[in-house]
C-alpha positions as CSV (number, residue, x, y, z in Angstrom):
1,X,62.0,175.0,-92.0
2,X,62.9,171.3,-92.4
3,X,62.3,171.6,-96.1
4,X,64.8,174.6,-96.2
5,X,67.5,172.7,-94.4
6,X,67.0,169.6,-96.6
7,X,67.4,172.0,-99.7
8,X,70.4,173.6,-98.3
9,X,71.9,170.1,-97.7
10,X,71.2,169.0,-101.1
11,X,72.8,172.1,-102.6
12,X,75.9,171.6,-100.3
13,X,76.3,168.1,-101.3
14,X,76.0,168.8,-105.0
15,X,78.6,171.5,-104.8
16,X,81.0,169.0,-102.9
17,X,80.3,166.6,-105.7
18,X,81.2,169.1,-108.6
19,X,84.2,170.1,-106.7
20,X,85.5,166.6,-106.4
21,X,84.7,165.8,-110.0
22,X,86.6,169.0,-111.1
23,X,89.5,168.0,-109.1
24,X,89.6,164.5,-110.5
25,X,89.1,165.7,-114.0
26,X,91.9,168.2,-113.7
27,X,94.2,165.6,-112.1
28,X,93.6,163.2,-114.7
29,X,94.2,165.7,-117.5
30,X,97.4,167.0,-115.9
31,X,98.6,163.4,-115.7
32,X,97.5,162.5,-119.2
33,X,99.5,165.6,-120.2
34,X,102.6,164.6,-118.3
35,X,102.6,161.2,-119.8
36,X,102.3,162.6,-123.4
37,X,105.2,164.9,-122.7
38,X,107.2,161.9,-121.5
39,X,106.2,159.7,-124.5
40,X,107.3,162.5,-126.8
41,X,110.8,162.3,-125.0
42,X,110.8,158.6,-125.6
43,X,110.0,159.2,-129.2
44,X,112.8,161.5,-129.6
45,X,115.3,159.0,-128.3
46,X,113.9,156.2,-130.5
47,X,113.9,158.5,-133.6
48,X,117.6,159.2,-132.9
49,X,118.4,155.8,-134.1
50,X,118.0,154.3,-137.4
51,X,117.5,151.0,-136.0
52,X,113.7,151.1,-135.5
53,X,111.0,151.6,-138.1
54,X,108.0,153.6,-137.7
55,X,105.9,150.6,-136.7
56,X,108.4,149.3,-134.2
57,X,108.7,152.8,-132.6
58,X,104.9,152.9,-132.2
59,X,104.9,149.5,-130.9
60,X,107.5,150.4,-128.1
61,X,105.7,153.7,-127.3
62,X,102.4,151.9,-126.8
63,X,104.1,149.4,-124.3
64,X,105.9,152.2,-122.6
65,X,102.6,154.2,-122.2
66,X,101.2,151.1,-120.5
67,X,104.2,150.9,-118.2
68,X,104.0,154.6,-117.2
69,X,100.2,154.2,-116.6
70,X,100.8,151.3,-114.5
71,X,103.1,153.4,-112.2
72,X,106.5,152.6,-113.5
73,X,108.8,155.4,-112.9
74,X,109.5,157.5,-116.1
75,X,113.2,157.6,-115.6
76,X,113.4,153.7,-115.4
77,X,111.5,153.4,-118.5
78,X,113.6,156.0,-120.1
79,X,116.8,154.5,-118.9
80,X,116.0,151.1,-120.5
81,X,115.2,152.7,-123.8
82,X,118.3,154.8,-123.8
83,X,120.5,152.0,-123.1
84,X,118.8,149.8,-125.7
85,X,119.4,152.4,-128.3
86,X,123.0,152.8,-127.4
87,X,123.5,149.0,-127.6
88,X,121.3,148.8,-130.7
89,X,119.1,146.2,-129.1
90,X,116.2,145.1,-131.4
91,X,112.7,146.5,-130.7
92,X,111.2,142.9,-130.2
93,X,113.7,142.3,-127.4
94,X,112.9,145.6,-125.8
95,X,109.2,144.9,-126.2
96,X,109.7,141.6,-124.4
97,X,111.6,143.1,-121.5
98,X,108.8,145.6,-121.1
99,X,106.1,142.9,-121.2
100,X,107.7,141.0,-118.4
101,X,108.1,144.2,-116.2
102,X,104.4,145.2,-117.0
103,X,103.0,141.6,-116.1
104,X,105.1,141.7,-112.9
105,X,103.6,145.2,-112.0
106,X,100.0,144.3,-112.8
107,X,100.5,141.2,-110.5
108,X,101.3,143.5,-107.7
109,X,104.8,142.4,-107.4
110,X,107.9,144.6,-107.1
111,X,109.5,145.4,-110.3
112,X,112.6,147.0,-109.1
113,X,114.6,143.8,-109.2
114,X,113.7,143.2,-112.8
115,X,114.5,146.7,-113.9
116,X,118.0,146.6,-112.0
117,X,118.9,143.3,-113.8
118,X,118.0,144.8,-117.2
119,X,120.1,148.0,-116.6
120,X,123.0,145.8,-115.3
121,X,122.7,143.4,-118.3
122,X,122.8,146.3,-120.9
123,X,125.6,148.0,-119.0
124,X,127.8,144.9,-119.3
125,X,126.7,144.0,-122.9
126,X,125.1,140.8,-121.8
127,X,123.5,138.9,-124.5
128,X,119.8,139.9,-125.0
129,X,118.7,136.2,-124.8
130,X,120.3,135.9,-121.6
131,X,118.9,139.2,-120.2
132,X,115.3,138.1,-121.1
133,X,115.9,134.6,-119.6
134,X,117.2,136.2,-116.4
135,X,114.4,138.6,-115.8
136,X,111.7,136.0,-116.8
137,X,113.1,133.6,-114.1
138,X,113.3,136.3,-111.5
139,X,109.7,137.3,-112.3
140,X,108.6,133.7,-112.0
141,X,110.3,133.4,-108.6
142,X,108.7,136.5,-107.4
143,X,105.2,134.9,-108.2
144,X,106.3,131.7,-106.4
145,X,107.4,133.7,-103.4
146,X,104.1,135.6,-103.4
147,X,102.4,132.3,-103.5
148,X,104.3,131.0,-100.4
149,X,103.1,134.2,-98.4
150,X,99.5,134.0,-99.6
151,X,99.4,130.1,-98.6
152,X,100.6,131.2,-95.1
153,X,97.9,134.0,-94.8
154,X,95.3,131.5,-96.1
155,X,96.1,129.4,-93.1
156,X,95.3,132.4,-90.9
157,X,98.8,133.6,-90.4
158,X,99.6,137.2,-90.2
159,X,102.7,137.6,-92.5
160,X,104.3,141.2,-92.7
161,X,107.1,142.5,-94.7
162,X,105.4,143.1,-98.1
163,X,107.8,143.7,-101.1
164,X,110.9,143.1,-98.9
165,X,110.2,139.5,-97.8
166,X,108.9,138.7,-101.3
167,X,112.2,139.8,-102.9
168,X,114.2,137.8,-100.2
169,X,112.2,134.7,-100.8
170,X,112.6,135.0,-104.6
171,X,116.3,135.4,-104.2
172,X,116.4,132.1,-102.1
173,X,114.5,130.3,-104.8
174,X,116.9,131.7,-107.4
175,X,119.7,130.2,-105.2
176,X,117.9,126.7,-105.6
177,X,116.4,126.6,-102.0
178,X,113.3,124.2,-102.5
179,X,110.0,126.1,-102.5
180,X,108.7,123.6,-99.9
181,X,111.4,124.6,-97.6
182,X,110.7,128.3,-97.7
183,X,107.0,127.6,-97.3
184,X,107.8,125.7,-94.1
185,X,110.1,128.5,-93.0
186,X,107.4,131.2,-93.4
187,X,104.6,129.2,-91.7
188,X,106.7,127.9,-88.8
189,X,108.5,131.2,-88.3
190,X,105.3,133.0,-88.2
191,X,103.7,130.6,-85.7
192,X,106.9,130.9,-83.6
193,X,106.3,134.9,-83.5
194,X,109.5,135.5,-85.4
195,X,109.9,138.9,-86.9
196,X,110.2,139.4,-90.8
197,X,113.9,140.2,-90.2
198,X,114.5,136.9,-88.5
199,X,112.8,134.9,-91.0
200,X,114.7,136.9,-93.8
201,X,118.0,135.8,-92.2
202,X,117.0,132.3,-91.9
203,X,116.1,132.4,-95.6
204,X,119.4,133.9,-96.6
205,X,121.1,131.3,-94.4
206,X,119.4,128.7,-96.4
207,X,120.5,130.3,-99.7
208,X,124.1,129.9,-98.6
209,X,123.7,126.4,-97.7
210,X,122.1,125.6,-100.9
211,X,124.7,127.3,-103.0
212,X,127.4,125.3,-100.8
213,X,125.7,122.1,-101.6
214,X,125.6,122.9,-105.2
215,X,129.1,124.0,-105.6
216,X,130.0,120.6,-103.8
217,X,128.6,118.7,-106.7
218,X,125.2,117.8,-105.2
219,X,122.2,117.6,-107.6
220,X,119.2,119.8,-107.2
221,X,117.1,116.5,-106.4
222,X,119.7,115.7,-103.6
223,X,119.7,119.1,-102.1
224,X,115.8,119.1,-102.2
225,X,115.8,115.7,-100.4
226,X,118.3,116.9,-97.9
227,X,116.2,120.0,-97.0
228,X,113.1,118.0,-96.5
229,X,114.9,115.4,-94.2
230,X,116.2,118.3,-92.2
231,X,112.8,119.8,-91.8
232,X,111.2,116.4,-91.0
233,X,113.7,116.1,-88.0
234,X,113.0,119.4,-86.7
235,X,110.2,121.1,-85.0
236,X,111.4,124.6,-84.9
237,X,113.4,127.1,-87.1
238,X,116.3,127.3,-84.6
239,X,117.4,123.8,-85.5
240,X,116.9,123.5,-89.3
241,X,120.0,125.3,-90.4
242,X,122.2,123.3,-88.1
243,X,120.5,120.0,-89.4
244,X,121.1,121.0,-92.9
245,X,124.6,122.0,-92.5
246,X,125.4,118.8,-90.5
247,X,123.8,116.7,-93.3
248,X,125.7,118.8,-95.9
249,X,129.1,118.1,-94.3
250,X,128.3,114.3,-94.4
251,X,127.2,114.4,-98.0
252,X,130.3,116.5,-99.0
253,X,132.5,114.2,-97.2
254,X,131.0,111.2,-99.0
255,X,131.3,112.9,-102.4
256,X,135.1,113.5,-101.7
257,X,135.7,110.0,-100.6
258,X,134.0,108.7,-103.9
259,X,136.0,111.1,-105.9
260,X,139.2,109.6,-104.5
261,X,139.7,112.3,-101.9
262,X,140.1,115.1,-104.5
263,X,137.8,118.0,-105.0
264,X,134.4,116.9,-106.1
265,X,133.4,117.9,-109.4
266,X,130.8,120.7,-109.8
267,X,129.7,119.6,-113.2
268,X,126.4,118.1,-112.8
269,X,125.0,118.6,-116.4
270,X,122.6,121.4,-115.3
271,X,123.0,125.2,-115.4
272,X,125.5,126.8,-113.1
273,X,124.0,128.7,-110.2
274,X,125.9,131.8,-109.2
275,X,127.3,132.5,-105.8
276,X,126.2,135.6,-103.9
277,X,128.3,138.7,-104.6
278,X,129.8,140.8,-101.7
279,X,126.9,143.1,-101.9
280,X,124.4,140.5,-101.2
281,X,122.8,140.6,-104.5
282,X,123.0,137.9,-107.2
283,X,124.8,138.8,-110.5
284,X,123.1,139.2,-113.7
285,X,123.8,135.6,-114.7
286,X,121.5,134.3,-112.0
287,X,120.3,130.8,-113.1
288,X,122.2,131.0,-116.3
289,X,125.6,129.8,-117.6
290,X,128.1,132.4,-116.7
291,X,129.2,134.7,-119.4
292,X,131.8,137.5,-120.1
293,X,130.9,141.1,-120.4
294,X,130.5,140.7,-124.0
295,X,127.7,138.3,-123.6
296,X,129.7,135.2,-124.9
297,X,130.0,132.1,-122.6
298,X,133.5,131.6,-121.2
299,X,135.5,128.6,-122.2
300,X,136.8,127.6,-118.9
301,X,135.5,124.4,-117.4
302,X,136.6,124.6,-113.9
303,X,139.9,123.0,-114.6
304,X,143.2,124.7,-114.6
305,X,143.9,126.7,-117.8
306,X,146.5,125.4,-120.2
307,X,149.8,127.2,-120.6
308,X,150.1,129.4,-123.5
309,X,151.9,128.1,-126.4
310,X,153.6,131.3,-127.4
311,X,156.9,132.4,-126.0
312,X,157.2,135.5,-123.7
313,X,158.8,137.3,-126.7
314,X,155.7,136.7,-129.0
315,X,153.4,137.9,-126.6
316,X,151.8,141.3,-126.8
317,X,150.2,143.1,-123.9
318,X,146.4,143.3,-124.0
319,X,144.8,146.7,-124.6
320,X,143.4,148.3,-121.5
321,X,139.8,147.8,-120.8
322,X,137.4,150.7,-121.2
């Protein structure tokens, strides 16, 4: 009797095993067929342009396949290729963009901020070098943000929020908030039992203060020192922003006095850091010298523009923008 039961159990287990294997094989085959169909669509888009050689097309399709297999949404991959073809972006620049996105995805970090920046840059005709630089910097800041969270977790702190807090911390880093300050904020805020929303709000406030300091002509080193001083004088997150703001007001007043009471110069010899847009997102030129939509750097230097030399009669109206 026992032998019969054991035999039936074995048969039942084998049947279950074969069913699971069949489902897995079928699902895998279905996914592979779907990716093949998607790659064929991408091939047709690339073939519609004479910009890319057969070798370059294969190179891009191989990287696109890796993106799709890693979980990147097909519509995002397709959108980048379509826009790149429309703007006649060279194959190696597209490959570099794909590589940055793929590496970020493989690191388990959010890729949506990178994809959005690429789409924005292409739609505004931003220079390809700037697009690659911007998303590379953003990818690096995402890694640093993840390191901040991992350090807190290694100390036994339970930090929630996932991709949301990683993106917020990365944005703060992009706005020149020192990494040490953000690390302190996450650890102290978690110890105080603050929610992820509260920590995010303080992080955004630090971004605002950092941008205000930079726009007032303070160097990155001075800002970092100012943040560190405020943290050293505070034992909780409630006071840190107030301390930084007070210190900033003192520093800004000093800069104005030294400049003879005039508006302090914002030219510090380093790249211009963008201000936050009304939507709360940083523009495509984050961390780079601002450019016009054609991808060319503007000629203004922060001073009042010179009066035009032509007379009103000689002036002709500019054509309307598309």
